[in-house]
N, C-alpha and C positions, 0 to 999 in steps of 0.2 A: 116655735119653738117642735111644732110638730115636725117642722122644716128642717132645724137643726138637729132633733136625734136620727132622721132619718142618712141626715149628712153623717153621722159620727159612726152609724152601723155600714155606711157603706165605706167608709175609709179605709178601714182596714183589710177590707175584702179587695180593698182596689189594688192596694199595697202589695199584699201577696202574691195577687194575682202578676202585677208587676215585676215581683222578687223572683219569680219562677222563671217567666220570660228572660228575667235577666242573666241567671243564671244557667239555664238551659245553652243562650247564644255565647258568655264568655267559656264553657266548656267544650264547643264546638269550633272556639278560635283558637285556644290553646292545642288542640288535638292536630287542626291544620298545622299549628307552628310544629306539633311532634312532627308531624306525617312527612313536612319540608327536611327535617334532622334529618331523620331515617333513611328518606329516599333522595335527596338531592347531593348528587359528590359535590357539587361547585361554590357551596355556601361561602362566600366571602367572608373573614374574620369577623368584621363587624355583625352581619347578619347573625353570626354562630351564636354569638354572645346576646345579641338579644332576644333570640329564640331561649339562650339556657335561661336569660332572667324569667320571661313567661312561665318556663317550666317549674323554675323552684318559686316565684308566687303561686302559680296553676297549681302546688304541692306535690308535685312528680319529680321530684328531685329523688325521691327514695327508691326512683321504678329505676334494678339492675341495669335493665338490657338498655334504658333511655342512658344512663349513666355509661356504662357502656361507649355506646355511641359516641357520646360526647367527649369521652375521655381520647378514644382514637381519633376522633376529629380536629382537636387543639392540638394532640399531637404532631398531625399532618401538617401542621402550623409552625412544628418547631416552638410549639407556648406547652411544654409538661407541666410547669407550674399550675397553671391553671386546669390542668387535666387532676393533678393533686386538689385542686379546690372541691374541683365537682365530685372526686373520691371519697371526699372527705367529709360529706352531706349526705354519704350513703350510711347507715348505722348498723345494717345488716347486711355483710358484704358475702359472696360465698365466692370460689375458684375461681370462678370466670371472672368476677371483676376484678381482682391480685393479679389476674392473669394480663386482663389491660391496664391497668396501671402500672405494671411491670414490663410491658410491652410498649408503654409510651415514653418514659424513660431509655428502655435499652434502645431503641430505636432511633433515640436523638443522643446517643455517644454519654448518655451522663449513667454511665457504668454503676457509679458508685452507691446514688440511689437508687436504681433500681435492684440493687442487693439490700439498699436499707427495707424498701419495702420487700423483699420477699421475708428477711427476716423474721419484718412484723407482722405479716401472714402467718408463720409459725408461731408467733408468740401467741397470735387470737385463737389457738387450734385449726387452724386449718389445713389442711394437707395437703403441699403440691399434687399436679397431675401433670402427664405427659408433654403437655405445651408448658408449661412452669420451666422442668427440667433445664429445655436445652438453650433457652433465655437466660436463667442465671448462670449457666456454666463456660456460656460464649461471653459473660461478663466479667468471669472468674479470668477468665484466658485474655481478656484484651486488658484486665486493670495485671495480671501474673502475680494476682492471689491463690497461689499452690494451695494455702493450710484452704481457703476457702471452697476452694473447687475440691478439696479432698474430702471435707464434710460433707458438701452436697453429695460426691457421689457417693460414700457411706449412707447416709440418708436415702438417698434412691435406693438402693440394695435393701433396706432395711424395708422401706414401706412395698418393694417388690412389685410386681404389675407391669414394669415399664421394659421386660427384658427382649420382648420381641419386637420392641418398638425401635427403628431402626433411625429415627431424629433425637433420638435420646442419645444412643451410644455413637453416632456419628459426632455428635456435641462434645464430646466426653473422649474421643478422639481427638480433637479437634483442641480442648483445654490442655490434655497432657503433650500434645505435639507442638502448642503455641508458647509453654514453661517448657519447653526442651527437653523433656522428659518421652524419649522414642520408647524408650522400652514397654512404658505404661502404656503409653496410645497403642503400641503391637498389641498388645497382651488385650487393650480391651475389644481393638478392632479382631483379632483371631477372636476372641467369645462370643461377638455375634453371629447371632442366629440367623438373623436375614440381615443384608448390607443392602442399599440403595447406592446410586451416585454421586449420591452428598458423603457418605462415608468413605466410598474409594477418594475420591476428592481430596476429602480432609486427612487422610495417610497420605496420598502423593504429596500434596500441597506440604504436610508435615517436614516429611523427609529433604524435601527442596529448599524448605527456606531453615532448614535447621546443617546445612553442609553436605546432607545423603541425598547430592542428588542421583548417584549412579540404585541406588536401595528406592529410591521414588519412580525410577525408570524401569525398574522390578517389579513394581506393584501396577505400574500401566501395564505393563504386558498380562499381567497374572488378571486382571482384571478384563483386560481384552479376550483372552482367553475361555473367559467364564460364560459371555454370550449372552448373558441373562437382557430381555427387554431394559428391564429397572436399572443395570447394572452397567448400560454402556457411556463409552466416555461423553461430558457435553463440553460445550465450550470455555467452561473454566476448567475442566479435568485438562484438557489440549493444551491450554497455558501455560497448567505446571509443566508438562512434560516438554514444551517448547523451552522453559526457562534450565529444565533440567540438563538440555542438552546443549544451552546455552552455556553456560555454567562447567559442565566438562568437554567442552569445543566438542559434542559428537556430532558433527554433522550430519553423518551418514544416519544415524538413530531420529536427527534430526527431520530429515527427509522423507524417512518411512512415516512417522508419525504425519508432517505435509500432505503425502500422498492419502494418507487414510481421511484426516481432515475433509480432502477434496471428494472422494468417494463417497463420503459418508453426507457432505451436505453441511458442512459445520466450517469450511472455507470463506464464507459470504459474514460471516461474524466479526465487527472492526474490532475484537478482544482479540480474534485469533489473528488475524491479518496483520495488526502491531506486531502479535509476540511472534509471529514467523519473520517478519521483517526484522524485528531485534535479533533472534538467530541468526540470522543472515549476513547481517551488519558485526556483528561482534564474533563472527568467525574467522575473519582475516579472506585472504585473498584465496582461495577457493571458493566462496563463495560471495564473489565480487558480483556477479552478473546476477545470482539468486537474490542480492539485497537489493539490486538495483530495479529486478525484476517485482518483487515483492512491494518495492516501494512506491512504483506505477500503480499497482494494483489496489494500493491502499485509497485511489482516487480522488480522497479529499485531501490533501498535504497541507499538514501546517506546519507550524515553525518549528515545532517539535521532531518532528518526519525528517526535515529538511535539515537539520543541524545533528541527526542521528546518521544520516544517510554520509551527510560530508566528515564526519567522524571517523565511522568504519572507512572510506576510502582514504582518509587521511591518517588514519593507525598502518592502514595496510603498504604507505607508502606509495601510494597514488595522489599522488600530491596534487598532480596536471589533473587530474580526475574530479578531486573535489573543488577544484579550482572554477573547473568545468560546471560543477551542480552549483555552484555559490551561484556565477553568472546567471544562468537559467532561471534559481529562485528569485534573481531580483526580476528577470522581466514577468517574471508572472505576479510582480507586483510583490513579494512579502520580503518585507525589510529586514536584513539580518540584525539580530540583537547583539550583545556584547560576545554571548557563550557559543554563537558562530565564529565571529570574529576572533575569540581566544581560542578557538580549538585551530583555527589554521595560521595562526602567529606559531602556538604552542607547535605544530610539526614543523612548519620550516623552521624554527629551533633544535627542535631534534634533527633533523637533516642536516645542519648546518649549511643553510643557502641562504649565503649573508646579503649577494646581491638583490634576491625575490625577497628577502625577509626587509628589506630596505624600502624598497620602492612600493611594497606592503604597506607599511606604516604610514607612506605617502599619502597613498589612495585612502586611506580608511581616513587621515589628516582631512583631504580634498573633499571629502565625499561627505563630511559631517557625520561619521557614524559614532555610533555610540564609543564612547572612549572611557569608559566609567573603571572603575576599580578594578574589574575581573581585566579588561580588557589594558589596563595601564603595568599591573603585576605583569599580565602574560609579556608585554614589550619588554619590558625590564628584565625575566627573566631569558630571553629570547636574544638579549642583548651582551646579557651573563654569558652565556652558552657561546657565542659567537666570538667572545674574550673580546670586546671592545670597550675596553675598562670607561674611556673618555665621556661615552654617551650615554653608556650605561650608568655613570655618575650624575650626569646633566637629568636624566631622565628620574632618577633619584630623589634627585633634589627639589624634583616640581612636584611628586607627588607623594612623596612622603607623610604620613601625617603620625601622631601615637598611636591611632585606634588602631593603621593599615599594619597587621603586621606579618602579612605576606610582602607585604613591598620589602620590607627592614630585614627578614629572614633571606628574599632573593638576593639582596642588596651580600648578603651576610656569606650567601655558598657563590656568588659571583666571585666575591675576593678571594675565597677558597679554592676554586679550578683556577682563579688567574694568578695563582701561586701568590697573591698580595699579604702577604699570612701577616705581616705590621698592621696590614689597615683592616683584617679582619679582624684582629686579638681587639685593638681600638676601636669599631664596633661594636661588637660581643660589649665591651665594656658598657658604652653608651646606651645599647639594648637593656642593660641589667640598671642603672641610675634610670632610664625611663620607667621600668616596670612593665616592659613589651614580652611577651613570651616566644619562646624560643623552640624551633620544631627539632625533632631528633636531628635531621640531616644538616639544620644549622649549629647543633651540636659538632657533631661529626667532623663537620667543617674546622671549627674555633680548634678541636683537638688535634689536629692533622696541621693544623696553622704551628701548634705549640711546639708539635716535633719537626716540624719542616725549621723553626728559629733556634729552637735549643733548648725551649721555656719550658725545663722541667720542672720548677718550682707551681709553675703557671699550669700546666697539664696536670701535675697533680690533683690542684685547688679545682679543675674543672671535674675529676671524677670526683672529689668531693661533694660538688655542684649537684651533680646527677644524682648523689644519693639520698642528698641534704632537702632536695625541692621531690623529692619518690619520686624523680622519672625511670618509667622505663627503657630497662638498658634495652635499647633496640639492638639489633645484629651489626646495623650499620656504627653505632655508637661504639660497643665492642668493639669491632673490629679497629676501629682509630685507636682507640684505647688501648688494644694488641698492639697496636704499629707504637705508638709512645713510649713504654716500658721496652719493647723490645728496642727502639732504638736507643734508650735510657740503658741498657746491658739488665734491664730485672726480667730475667726473663722466669723470676719464680710468680710475681704478681699478672705476666703475660700468660705462662699458662695455667693461672687458674681461674683466668679471665676466660680465656678456650677453653677451659675444657666445663664453666657453667653455660656457654653460649650456644642459641640456639644455629648454627652451624651453617655456614652455605661457603661456598669454592672463595669468598672474600675472606672468608674468615681463615681457613685452613694457610692461604696466599700469606696473611699477616701472620702468622706463627712460622712458618716456612721462611720468609724472611727473615724476621727475628730470629733464627737460628743461623740463617747463615750472616747476618751482620754482626753475630758476637762470635761468628767461625767457627759455628759449633755444627759443620756440615755431617756430620754422623748422624745426630738426631735430626737434622731435617731432612735426610734419608729415610730415616726410620717414620717419620710423620711422612712422609709422602708414601711408603706402603702403606702405612695404616691409611690412609686417605683413599687410597685404592681398593683398601679390603673394605672398607664403608661405604661402596659404591657412589664414591664423588670423582666424577670427571673433572680431571685436573683440567686448566686451562694455559694456555701461552704463557701468561705471567707466573703461573705455577713451574712450566718446564725453565723457561727463560732465567727463575731466580736459580731453580738447582743447576743449571748449567754454566752459572756463573760461578758458584759456588764452589764446582768441582774444576771451573777453570783455575779460581784462586788458589785451590789448593793445589793442583795436578792430579786431581783424581781422575786418573785418566781410565780404570774399570768402571767405576760408576758414572762416567759422562757417556761411556757405550752402551752402558745399559738404559741409559734416560733416551737414547737413541735410538733402542732396537723399542721399547716401548712406543716412540713416535712412529717409531715405520712399522710394527705389529699392529697396533691400533689404526694407523692411518691417520693419525692427527694432522688435522689439516699445517702446513708449511707457510705461517708467515714471516715476510722478512725477519723481524725481531726475532724468532723461534733462529733463522737459518742464521742470522748474524750471529746468537749466543752459542752456536753448538760449531760453525768457524774460528771464535774464540778460543772454544775449548778444545780443541783438535790444536790449535796454534799454538797456547799456551801448554797444553802436555805433551809438545814436539812431534807431535803427526803431522806437521806441516803440509804433507802431500794429501791428507784424509781432510784438512781443510781446503784445501785448494780445490779438489774434485766438487764440492761442498758449493762454493764460490764459485766455480765454471758454471754449474748447474741451474743456480740461482736467476730463476725469468727476471728479477728486478733487482735493483741495486740502489739503496741509497751511499750518501757519504759517508753514514758508518759503517755500512757495508764494507765499503774501500776502506777506508780506513782500520781496522780491524785487521784486512789480510794482509795490507801494506804491514803494519805494525809485526804481524806475525813475521814477518818473512825479515824484518828489521831486527827481533829479536831473537832470529837464529841465524842471522849474521850473514843472510842471501840479501846485502844491500843492493846488487845489480837486478836482483829480481825485485826488490820494490820500487826501484827508479823506475823499474819497464811496466812496473803495476799503475805506476803515478802517472806517467805516458797514458794509458792507456785509458785510463781517469781520463785525464784532457779531452784524449778524444771522444770519447762518451758523454762531456757538455757538464758532465757533473761537477758541481762544484769544491773544488777541496778548502779544507780547512783549518784553523789552526791545530787539531789533534793528528789532519793529513802532516803538516810541517815538518810538528814535533817528531811523529814516527819518523819521517825521512832523516831529519838534521840528529837523533839520536842514534840512526844507523851507519850515518856518516862519520860521527866523531867516533862510535867503535871500529868502522874500517881501516882510518883517519882519511878519508875521500875531501881532502879542503876546500878542491874547486867544486864540484860538486855540492858540499854544504854550504858553498859562500851563495851559488846560482840560485838554492834553495830557498835559502833568508832572501834573498834580493825577490823573489819570486814571489814572495807572501805580499809584497805592496805591489801586484800586478792587482792580486786576487782580492785587494783589501781588506787581507786579513793582518792585523795589528798583531807584533811580539807581545808575549807576555813576559814573565821571568823567567820562565822553563824554555821558552826559546832562546832568550839571551847568555840562557846560563848553557844550552847546548853549544853552542855559534862559539861564543867567546873557550868554551873546553878543548872543541874542537880546531881555532885558531891558536891556544896557549902550544897544547900538547904537538902542536906541531913545528912550534917555536916562533908562530908570527903575532909575538907577542906585542910589537907596537899597534898592529891592529886587532889586537885584543883589547889594550889600553884605551884605544880609540872608537869603540864600540860601547865598552863598558863608559867611557865619560858623556857619549850622545847619547846613553840609556834614556828615555822621558821620565825614568821610577828609581828609587834608591837602588843599588846593587844588595841583595839579599848574602848572608854570609857565605851562601856554595860559592856563588860568582867571585863574591872577595877569594873565599879559601882557594879555589881553582887558580884563580891569575897569581896567589902568591907562591902558590906550591912549586907553579912553571917556572916562574919568575926563579925560585931557586932551584930547581934542575937544570936551569939553562943556565945560570952564574949572572942573569941580569939583576944583579944586586941594587942598583942605584935605580933602577925602573921598581924594583921590589920594597927597596925603603918609601918610595915617593906611594907606592899602593898601600903598603904599608899602616902610614899616617893617615890616606884618606880613610880607611880600611875603620884607625880609632878613632876618628871624627867622626864616624857615622854610627857609632856601637861602642860607647867608652867602657861598656861593663863587659866588654866580648873576652874575657882573658885569649882566647888565642890568637885574637888580633896581637896583642902586645908581645905575645912569645912567638911569633913569628917575624916580629918587627925587631925584636933584639935579635933573635938568631940568625936576622939577614945584617945588622950590624957586626955582630961576630963575625960573619964569613966573609964581612968586606972588611973585616980586620980592623973595625972602630968599634974596640974594645969602649970605651967611657961612653959610646952613647949607646951602645948595648944594657949599660949596667943606668945609665939614665933613660931608659926604657923599662928597665925593669921596677925603678926607684917610681917613676909615673903611676904606674901597677900599683905600686904600695899606697902610694898617695891618694889614691882612688880607690881607694878601700875593694880593691878589685884581687880577688883571690883563684888561684891556681885549680881549677876544679882537679880532684884526684881520678887518674885512671883507674877500670880494672877490667878484670880479663872474664869472660865467659864459658872460661874452659873450668 
């Protein structure tokens, strides 16, 4: 019994001692884990969660410092949701902890949640500090939440105490610039009593990103002028400077910044190197060598860098050097992707290098390079630019899918470029049925096709479609619509579209051409004067259109005015412009001026020769026209249908039968097939000279039916030369070819009357009544 009592007395004492020892050991264990969390930066996520569990079980979850460390650690692993759980376990939160949780979400791009915690912070009665404001304002900037950011700005001003904090000021500069409000950004920047490199970079970057690159460079110059240690440009500032120079094409300024970067030891930064390379690669011809040099200085050239330098060289027209880089890239073991290949294909298409383009296509196939959607679409676009219709159609049939809208649009634009207007319209209808989205260039092609084929209603429907589908009226679409309405003769709508348009040179050309088409040359010239006054430089197309108007109306004075403008402005005299001026002077009666321009031309194509020959023929200088034709043959320029038409017309007016017959026979020598106009000229020439048998032979040998002009010429000559039997024979054939032409019946009746066959004459008039053909009443224009 005694032993039992002693045991009972000893038991509690033993338990108490053990408990004390256990508690001390547990506390030491937890402290060790807390120490690991606070000191060890290389903890794995799994270890971190184990430590966190022990901290909770050890009753340390309310410790703000430990909680803040856990929040930061979870955020570094991209787990802001776990940071939020730690935060929620703390009942009494100070500004330090609120900043930690806001930063956890902000640093992981969860800007909405960061702002939600900020407003919870305000609701709890906790005031933000100078660490809170920059994060919250930057979150508003990233979300473009202008109203929320403005509210925060007001809150910061109300609380005060942040006036001299450059980080807070810089964040508001960034916010307003990001939201596109540069005036407020500048206002905040100007009122900052102290500025650091971050604030300067924010204002420079803001201007560059908002298309105000010139002002961005001005701020960079001011920053450099200040010269304070805290305000010296850093690599990020220089990146913005290089981007501004690239946007403006300011190569000299870019070189100055490059020199500053080298002088101050900032050129070694990889981001600065990339910016320098980007500047030179975008600056075209003058900077090619520098682009290549900066490319070499990158050291670790990746696929993106190779693509940039190849694209730069190709864009500047150095297709050979771009291919040299392409081969070098492969030698270094970097396999080209679809972007590089597409870039080269696009430039081959732009430069119309047909043989090289087809060869490169074969090379890509043989080497099993990427033939993804981008490459296939580039190939299709290239063949459309080459106007190789059959190849383009075969490629399109292999690659088109309902989802590949670029291929459909490329084919649509290809049909438009190749003047396959009916196919262009049909393909557009198919695209609409499939629900495929079209781009503005495709719409412009379809509208132009409607204009070319005279599909007035369809063209108007296209105009309605643009409005119905809420399409923005891009300049190219407006230009096509102006051309459409101009050719329809609806100048009211064309003018309204012109007035509302964001004009480029093509817009002016389209409106001027519309006036010329509608024979309103005065308005075309007036619009040209307005174009000059608004500082638009006319293109060769503008001047050619106006010269054509002057030629057609015989407006020598206006034509000379345009000639003077070309001379005074030293406008480039290309072949089409020279030909238009020759035509204008010839049609206005100044054949000597036309010949002077013709002789002064360095190059002469078939059209140029034809215009000069036609001018001589028009003025009755047949010998000069034939002499010029002989020179044309000697210069190895192949004559065409219009050449022979001008010569035959001249021979007809001059009555040069043998020369005319020889020229008509010579057409076969040059494989030129005579058309109705050629036959009309030779029949007129033979008929006037009394060679009616030859004229009849030619008419009967024509590969197509004669028109009213040929029959009328032949019948009139039969009457003039009293070849009544032949005339009767020809008139019967004319009536058979066109039973509704009243003139043929009248000529037949007159022919019978002249031959003394009165009954037959009456029969011809009776046939006219039986066929219900009425004689059209004549009218006088006096």
